[in-house]
NULUMBA-548890 format. One record per atom (N, C-alpha, C, O, CB): y, z, x; residue number from 1; atom name. Coordinates in nm, 2 decimals. Atoms other than C-alpha are relative to their C-alpha. Glycine has a CB too. Layout:
! residues N
> Y,Z,X,NUM,CA
...
This chain:
! residues 92
> -0.11,-0.02,0.08,1,N
> -1.47,-1.50,0.42,1,CA
> -0.05,0.02,-0.15,1,C
> -0.13,-0.05,-0.19,1,O
> 0.10,-0.11,0.01,1,CB
> 0.05,-0.02,0.14,2,N
> -1.51,-1.36,0.07,2,CA
> 0.08,-0.09,-0.09,2,C
> 0.20,-0.13,-0.07,2,O
> 0.02,0.15,-0.03,2,CB
> -0.07,0.08,0.10,3,N
> -1.43,-1.56,-0.24,3,CA
> 0.09,0.09,-0.08,3,C
> 0.05,0.20,-0.13,3,O
> -0.11,-0.07,-0.10,3,CB
> -0.10,-0.08,0.09,4,N
> -1.12,-1.43,-0.43,4,CA
> 0.01,-0.07,-0.14,4,C
> 0.05,-0.18,-0.15,4,O
> 0.15,0.00,0.07,4,CB
> -0.01,0.06,0.14,5,N
> -1.15,-1.49,-0.81,5,CA
> 0.14,-0.02,-0.05,5,C
> 0.16,-0.09,-0.15,5,O
> -0.07,0.09,-0.09,5,CB
> -0.14,0.02,0.04,6,N
> -0.77,-1.47,-0.83,6,CA
> 0.06,-0.13,0.04,6,C
> 0.15,-0.18,-0.03,6,O
> 0.09,0.11,0.06,6,CB
> -0.03,0.12,-0.05,7,N
> -0.73,-1.79,-0.63,7,CA
> 0.11,0.00,0.11,7,C
> 0.15,0.11,0.15,7,O
> 0.05,-0.09,-0.11,7,CB
> -0.08,0.01,-0.13,8,N
> -0.50,-1.91,-0.35,8,CA
> 0.14,0.06,-0.02,8,C
> 0.20,0.12,0.07,8,O
> 0.02,-0.15,0.04,8,CB
> -0.13,-0.06,0.02,9,N
> -0.17,-1.80,-0.51,9,CA
> 0.00,0.15,0.02,9,C
> 0.09,0.21,0.08,9,O
> 0.05,-0.04,-0.14,9,CB
> 0.01,-0.15,-0.02,10,N
> -0.29,-1.44,-0.53,10,CA
> -0.02,0.03,0.15,10,C
> 0.04,0.12,0.20,10,O
> -0.13,0.06,-0.08,10,CB
> 0.02,-0.03,-0.15,11,N
> -0.40,-1.46,-0.16,11,CA
> 0.13,-0.02,0.07,11,C
> 0.16,0.06,0.16,11,O
> -0.10,-0.10,0.06,11,CB
> -0.12,0.03,-0.08,12,N
> -0.07,-1.60,-0.04,12,CA
> 0.10,0.12,-0.03,12,C
> 0.17,0.17,0.06,12,O
> 0.07,-0.14,-0.05,12,CB
> -0.08,-0.12,0.04,13,N
> 0.12,-1.32,-0.24,13,CA
> -0.05,0.13,0.07,13,C
> 0.03,0.21,0.12,13,O
> 0.00,0.01,-0.15,13,CB
> 0.06,-0.12,-0.06,14,N
> -0.12,-1.06,-0.11,14,CA
> 0.03,0.00,0.15,14,C
> 0.06,0.11,0.20,14,O
> -0.15,-0.01,-0.02,14,CB
> -0.02,0.00,-0.14,15,N
> -0.07,-1.17,0.25,15,CA
> 0.15,0.04,0.03,15,C
> 0.18,0.11,0.12,15,O
> -0.03,-0.14,0.06,15,CB
> -0.14,-0.04,-0.01,16,N
> 0.31,-1.15,0.21,16,CA
> 0.03,0.14,-0.02,16,C
> 0.11,0.21,0.04,16,O
> 0.08,-0.09,-0.09,16,CB
> -0.02,-0.14,0.03,17,N
> 0.29,-0.81,0.05,17,CA
> -0.06,0.09,0.11,17,C
> 0.00,0.19,0.15,17,O
> -0.07,0.03,-0.14,17,CB
> 0.06,-0.08,-0.12,18,N
> 0.06,-0.68,0.33,18,CA
> 0.10,0.01,0.11,18,C
> 0.12,0.12,0.17,18,O
> -0.12,-0.06,0.04,18,CB
> -0.11,0.00,-0.11,19,N
> 0.33,-0.79,0.58,19,CA
> 0.12,0.09,-0.03,19,C
> 0.16,0.16,0.06,19,O
> 0.05,-0.14,0.02,19,CB
> -0.11,-0.08,0.04,20,N
> 0.61,-0.63,0.39,20,CA
> -0.04,0.15,0.00,20,C
> 0.04,0.24,0.03,20,O
> 0.04,-0.04,-0.13,20,CB
> 0.05,-0.15,0.00,21,N
> 0.40,-0.30,0.34,21,CA
> -0.01,0.05,0.13,21,C
> 0.04,0.16,0.16,21,O
> -0.14,0.01,-0.07,21,CB
> 0.01,-0.05,-0.14,22,N
> 0.32,-0.27,0.71,22,CA
> 0.14,0.02,0.07,22,C
> 0.16,0.11,0.15,22,O
> -0.10,-0.08,0.08,22,CB
> -0.13,-0.01,-0.05,23,N
> 0.68,-0.33,0.79,23,CA
> 0.07,0.13,-0.06,23,C
> 0.14,0.20,0.01,23,O
> 0.08,-0.12,-0.02,23,CB
> -0.06,-0.10,0.08,24,N
> 0.80,-0.08,0.53,24,CA
> -0.05,0.15,0.05,24,C
> 0.02,0.24,0.05,24,O
> -0.02,-0.02,-0.15,24,CB
> 0.05,-0.13,-0.05,25,N
> 0.57,0.20,0.66,25,CA
> -0.01,0.01,0.15,25,C
> -0.05,0.11,0.20,25,O
> -0.14,0.02,-0.06,25,CB
> 0.00,-0.01,-0.15,26,N
> 0.61,0.12,1.02,26,CA
> -0.14,0.01,0.07,26,C
> -0.15,0.08,0.16,26,O
> 0.08,0.11,0.05,26,CB
> 0.14,-0.01,-0.05,27,N
> 0.24,0.07,1.08,27,CA
> -0.04,-0.12,0.08,27,C
> 0.00,-0.23,0.05,27,O
> -0.09,0.02,-0.11,27,CB
> 0.05,0.10,-0.08,28,N
> 0.06,-0.13,1.34,28,CA
> -0.15,-0.03,-0.05,28,C
> -0.22,-0.10,0.01,28,O
> 0.00,0.03,0.15,28,CB
> 0.14,0.01,0.05,29,N
> -0.26,-0.11,1.12,29,CA
> -0.02,-0.15,-0.03,29,C
> 0.07,-0.23,-0.05,29,O
> -0.02,0.08,-0.14,29,CB
> 0.03,0.15,0.03,30,N
> -0.44,-0.45,1.08,30,CA
> 0.00,-0.02,-0.15,30,C
> -0.05,0.05,-0.23,30,O
> -0.15,-0.04,0.06,30,CB
> -0.03,0.03,0.14,31,N
> -0.34,-0.61,0.76,31,CA
> -0.13,-0.02,-0.08,31,C
> -0.14,0.02,-0.20,31,O
> 0.08,-0.12,-0.02,31,CB
> 0.13,0.03,0.08,32,N
> -0.70,-0.71,0.67,32,CA
> -0.07,0.13,-0.04,32,C
> -0.16,0.13,-0.11,32,O
> -0.10,-0.09,0.09,32,CB
> 0.06,-0.13,0.04,33,N
> -0.78,-0.34,0.64,33,CA
> 0.05,0.05,-0.14,33,C
> -0.01,0.14,-0.20,33,O
> 0.04,0.11,0.11,33,CB
> -0.06,-0.03,0.14,34,N
> -0.57,-0.33,0.32,34,CA
> -0.07,-0.09,-0.10,34,C
> -0.04,-0.21,-0.12,34,O
> 0.17,-0.02,-0.01,34,CB
> 0.08,0.07,0.10,35,N
> -0.81,-0.43,0.05,35,CA
> 0.06,0.02,-0.14,35,C
> 0.15,0.10,-0.16,35,O
> -0.14,0.06,0.00,35,CB
> -0.06,0.00,0.14,36,N
> -0.75,-0.49,-0.32,36,CA
> 0.00,0.15,-0.06,36,C
> 0.09,0.18,-0.14,36,O
> -0.08,-0.09,-0.09,36,CB
> 0.02,-0.14,0.06,37,N
> -0.87,-0.13,-0.40,37,CA
> 0.06,0.10,0.09,37,C
> 0.04,0.22,0.06,37,O
> -0.14,0.03,-0.03,37,CB
> -0.07,-0.10,-0.08,38,N
> -0.67,0.04,-0.13,38,CA
> 0.11,0.07,-0.07,38,C
> 0.20,0.01,-0.12,38,O
> 0.05,-0.07,0.12,38,CB
> -0.11,-0.08,0.06,39,N
> -0.45,0.33,-0.25,39,CA
> 0.11,0.00,0.10,39,C
> 0.09,0.05,0.22,39,O
> -0.05,0.14,-0.03,39,CB
> -0.11,0.01,-0.09,40,N
> -0.12,0.27,-0.10,40,CA
> 0.06,0.13,0.05,40,C
> 0.11,0.14,0.16,40,O
> 0.11,-0.08,-0.07,40,CB
> -0.04,-0.13,-0.05,41,N
> -0.04,0.64,-0.08,41,CA
> -0.08,0.04,0.12,41,C
> -0.04,0.11,0.21,41,O
> -0.01,0.10,-0.12,41,CB
> 0.09,-0.03,-0.11,42,N
> -0.34,0.67,0.15,42,CA
> 0.03,-0.07,0.13,42,C
> -0.01,-0.02,0.24,42,O
> -0.14,-0.04,-0.04,42,CB
> -0.03,0.07,-0.12,43,N
> -0.20,0.42,0.40,43,CA
> 0.14,0.04,0.05,43,C
> 0.20,-0.01,0.15,43,O
> -0.01,-0.16,-0.02,43,CB
> -0.13,-0.04,-0.05,44,N
> 0.14,0.60,0.42,44,CA
> 0.12,-0.03,-0.08,44,C
> 0.23,-0.01,-0.04,44,O
> 0.02,-0.05,0.14,44,CB
> -0.12,0.02,0.09,45,N
> 0.36,0.49,0.13,45,CA
> 0.05,0.13,-0.05,45,C
> -0.03,0.22,-0.09,45,O
> -0.04,-0.10,-0.12,45,CB
> -0.06,-0.12,0.06,46,N
> 0.60,0.76,0.03,46,CA
> 0.13,-0.05,-0.07,46,C
> 0.16,-0.17,-0.07,46,O
> 0.03,0.12,0.11,46,CB
> -0.12,0.04,0.08,47,N
> 0.92,0.76,-0.18,47,CA
> 0.10,-0.07,0.08,47,C
> 0.17,-0.16,0.03,47,O
> 0.06,0.12,-0.06,47,CB
> -0.10,0.06,-0.08,48,N
> 1.14,0.66,0.11,48,CA
> -0.04,-0.15,0.04,48,C
> 0.03,-0.24,0.02,48,O
> 0.03,0.09,0.13,48,CB
> 0.04,0.14,-0.03,49,N
> 0.94,0.35,0.23,49,CA
> -0.04,-0.08,-0.12,49,C
> -0.05,-0.20,-0.11,49,O
> -0.11,0.00,0.11,49,CB
> 0.03,0.07,0.13,50,N
> 0.84,0.26,-0.13,50,CA
> 0.13,-0.08,-0.03,50,C
> 0.12,-0.20,-0.07,50,O
> -0.03,0.11,-0.11,50,CB
> -0.12,0.07,0.03,51,N
> 1.21,0.18,-0.18,51,CA
> 0.02,-0.12,0.09,51,C
> 0.06,-0.23,0.04,51,O
> 0.12,0.09,0.01,51,CB
> -0.02,0.11,-0.09,52,N
> 1.22,-0.03,0.13,52,CA
> -0.10,-0.12,-0.03,52,C
> -0.07,-0.24,-0.03,52,O
> -0.02,0.06,0.16,52,CB
> 0.10,0.10,0.04,53,N
> 0.90,-0.21,0.03,53,CA
> 0.04,-0.08,-0.12,53,C
> 0.04,-0.21,-0.11,53,O
> -0.13,0.06,-0.04,53,CB
> -0.04,0.07,0.13,54,N
> 1.03,-0.29,-0.32,54,CA
> 0.12,-0.09,0.03,54,C
> 0.13,-0.20,-0.04,54,O
> 0.04,0.10,-0.10,54,CB
> -0.12,0.09,-0.03,55,N
> 1.36,-0.43,-0.17,55,CA
> -0.05,-0.12,0.07,55,C
> 0.00,-0.23,0.04,55,O
> 0.11,0.08,0.09,55,CB
> 0.05,0.11,-0.08,56,N
> 1.16,-0.64,0.07,56,CA
> -0.06,-0.10,-0.09,56,C
> -0.05,-0.22,-0.08,56,O
> -0.09,0.04,0.10,56,CB
> 0.07,0.09,0.10,57,N
> 0.95,-0.78,-0.22,57,CA
> 0.10,-0.07,-0.09,57,C
> 0.07,-0.19,-0.13,57,O
> -0.09,0.09,-0.08,57,CB
> -0.10,0.07,0.09,58,N
> 1.25,-0.85,-0.44,58,CA
> 0.06,-0.12,0.09,58,C
> 0.07,-0.23,0.04,58,O
> 0.12,0.10,-0.04,58,CB
> -0.07,0.10,-0.08,59,N
> 1.42,-1.04,-0.15,59,CA
> -0.10,-0.12,0.03,59,C
> -0.07,-0.24,0.02,59,O
> 0.06,0.06,0.13,59,CB
> 0.10,0.10,-0.04,60,N
> 1.10,-1.22,-0.04,60,CA
> -0.05,-0.09,-0.11,60,C
> -0.07,-0.21,-0.09,60,O
> -0.13,0.06,0.07,60,CB
> 0.05,0.08,0.11,61,N
> 0.99,-1.33,-0.38,61,CA
> 0.11,-0.04,-0.10,61,C
> 0.07,-0.11,-0.20,61,O
> -0.10,0.07,-0.06,61,CB
> -0.11,0.04,0.08,62,N
> 1.33,-1.37,-0.55,62,CA
> 0.01,0.05,-0.15,62,C
> 0.04,-0.02,-0.24,62,O
> 0.01,-0.15,0.00,62,CB
> -0.01,-0.06,0.14,63,N
> 1.31,-1.14,-0.85,63,CA
> 0.06,0.14,0.01,63,C
> 0.07,0.20,0.12,63,O
> -0.14,0.01,-0.07,63,CB
> -0.06,-0.13,0.00,64,N
> 1.48,-0.82,-0.95,64,CA
> -0.08,0.09,-0.09,64,C
> -0.12,0.06,-0.21,64,O
> 0.16,-0.01,-0.06,64,CB
> 0.08,-0.09,0.07,65,N
> 1.28,-0.52,-1.06,65,CA
> 0.09,0.09,-0.09,65,C
> 0.20,0.14,-0.05,65,O
> -0.08,0.09,0.09,65,CB
> -0.06,-0.09,0.09,66,N
> 1.39,-0.32,-1.36,66,CA
> -0.06,0.14,0.01,66,C
> -0.18,0.15,0.04,66,O
> 0.00,-0.05,-0.15,66,CB
> 0.06,-0.13,-0.01,67,N
> 1.34,0.06,-1.35,67,CA
> -0.12,0.02,-0.09,67,C
> -0.21,0.08,-0.05,67,O
> 0.10,0.10,-0.03,67,CB
> 0.11,-0.02,0.09,68,N
> 1.11,0.04,-1.65,68,CA
> -0.13,-0.08,0.06,68,C
> -0.24,-0.05,0.01,68,O
> 0.03,-0.04,-0.14,68,CB
> 0.11,0.06,-0.07,69,N
> 0.89,-0.19,-1.43,69,CA
> -0.08,0.08,0.08,69,C
> -0.20,0.06,0.11,69,O
> 0.04,-0.12,0.07,69,CB
> 0.07,-0.08,-0.09,70,N
> 0.80,0.08,-1.20,70,CA
> -0.08,0.11,-0.04,70,C
> -0.03,0.19,-0.13,70,O
> 0.10,0.05,0.09,70,CB
> 0.08,-0.12,0.04,71,N
> 0.52,0.32,-1.23,71,CA
> -0.09,0.04,0.13,71,C
> -0.11,-0.05,0.22,71,O
> -0.09,-0.03,-0.12,71,CB
> 0.09,-0.04,-0.11,72,N
> 0.29,0.52,-0.99,72,CA
> -0.13,-0.09,0.00,72,C
> -0.18,-0.11,0.11,72,O
> -0.03,0.15,-0.01,72,CB
> 0.12,0.09,0.00,73,N
> 0.00,0.29,-1.10,73,CA
> 0.02,-0.12,0.09,73,C
> -0.08,-0.17,0.14,73,O
> -0.03,-0.04,-0.14,73,CB
> -0.02,0.11,-0.10,74,N
> 0.16,0.01,-0.90,74,CA
> -0.05,0.03,0.14,74,C
> -0.10,-0.06,0.21,74,O
> 0.15,-0.03,0.01,74,CB
> 0.04,-0.04,-0.14,75,N
> 0.08,0.20,-0.59,75,CA
> -0.13,0.07,0.02,75,C
> -0.17,0.12,0.13,75,O
> 0.11,0.09,0.06,75,CB
> 0.12,-0.06,0.00,76,N
> -0.25,0.34,-0.68,76,CA
> -0.11,-0.10,0.06,76,C
> -0.20,-0.05,0.13,76,O
> -0.05,0.04,-0.13,76,CB
> 0.09,0.10,-0.06,77,N
> -0.42,0.01,-0.58,77,CA
> 0.09,-0.12,0.04,77,C
> 0.18,-0.16,-0.02,77,O
> -0.12,-0.05,-0.11,77,CB
> -0.07,0.12,-0.05,78,N
> -0.30,-0.27,-0.36,78,CA
> -0.01,-0.11,-0.10,78,C
> 0.09,-0.18,-0.11,78,O
> -0.05,-0.04,0.13,78,CB
> 0.02,0.12,0.10,79,N
> -0.44,-0.52,-0.62,79,CA
> 0.10,0.01,-0.11,79,C
> 0.15,-0.09,-0.16,79,O
> -0.14,0.00,-0.06,79,CB
> -0.10,-0.02,0.11,80,N
> -0.21,-0.36,-0.89,80,CA
> 0.13,-0.06,0.05,80,C
> 0.20,-0.14,-0.03,80,O
> 0.01,0.16,-0.04,80,CB
> -0.13,0.04,-0.04,81,N
> 0.10,-0.43,-0.68,81,CA
> 0.00,-0.15,0.02,81,C
> 0.10,-0.22,-0.02,81,O
> 0.04,0.07,0.14,81,CB
> 0.01,0.15,-0.02,82,N
> -0.02,-0.79,-0.60,82,CA
> 0.00,-0.07,-0.13,82,C
> 0.07,-0.17,-0.15,82,O
> -0.12,-0.03,0.08,82,CB
> 0.00,0.05,0.13,83,N
> -0.09,-0.86,-0.96,83,CA
> 0.14,0.01,-0.07,83,C
> 0.19,-0.08,-0.14,83,O
> -0.10,0.07,-0.09,83,CB
> -0.14,-0.02,0.05,84,N
> 0.25,-0.72,-1.06,84,CA
> 0.10,-0.10,0.06,84,C
> 0.17,-0.16,-0.02,84,O
> 0.05,0.14,0.03,84,CB
> -0.09,0.10,-0.06,85,N
> 0.44,-0.93,-0.81,85,CA
> -0.03,-0.14,-0.05,85,C
> 0.06,-0.22,-0.09,85,O
> 0.00,0.01,0.16,85,CB
> 0.05,0.14,0.05,86,N
> 0.23,-1.24,-0.91,86,CA
> 0.06,-0.03,-0.13,86,C
> 0.11,-0.14,-0.16,86,O
> -0.15,0.00,0.00,86,CB
> -0.04,0.03,0.14,87,N
> 0.33,-1.20,-1.27,87,CA
> 0.15,-0.01,0.00,87,C
> 0.20,-0.08,-0.08,87,O
> -0.04,0.12,-0.10,87,CB
> -0.14,0.02,-0.02,88,N
> 0.70,-1.17,-1.17,88,CA
> 0.04,-0.13,0.06,88,C
> 0.14,-0.19,0.02,88,O
> 0.06,0.12,0.08,88,CB
> -0.03,0.13,-0.06,89,N
> 0.69,-1.47,-0.95,89,CA
> -0.03,-0.11,-0.09,89,C
> 0.04,-0.21,-0.08,89,O
> -0.08,-0.01,0.12,89,CB
> 0.04,0.11,0.10,90,N
> 0.51,-1.68,-1.21,90,CA
> 0.10,-0.01,-0.11,90,C
> 0.11,-0.11,-0.18,90,O
> -0.15,0.03,-0.06,90,CB
> -0.11,0.01,0.11,91,N
> 0.80,-1.60,-1.46,91,CA
> 0.11,-0.10,0.05,91,C
> 0.18,-0.16,-0.04,91,O
> 0.06,0.15,-0.04,91,CB
> -0.12,0.07,-0.05,92,N
> 1.05,-1.78,-1.24,92,CA
> -0.03,-0.14,0.01,92,C
> 0.05,-0.22,0.05,92,O
> 0.05,0.05,0.14,92,CB
């Protein structure tokens, strides 16, 4: 197992996001194949399932996204999305 410099909280959030992501894109891909530098568009994220993913994340983590929070950069790397969610969860 590799050491994660972000810590256990980041790992827990990442695991939950992986689960939500695979559900949203309807994939049976192994969750551990989604690395921090994985481009989410490369694994099948599109505008339709992106909305589903974001709704799942809002429900799962208990925050509401504002339109100005969203950018394509969030989906360029899995780590970007995890860091974004982690910052919103830590605010609450």
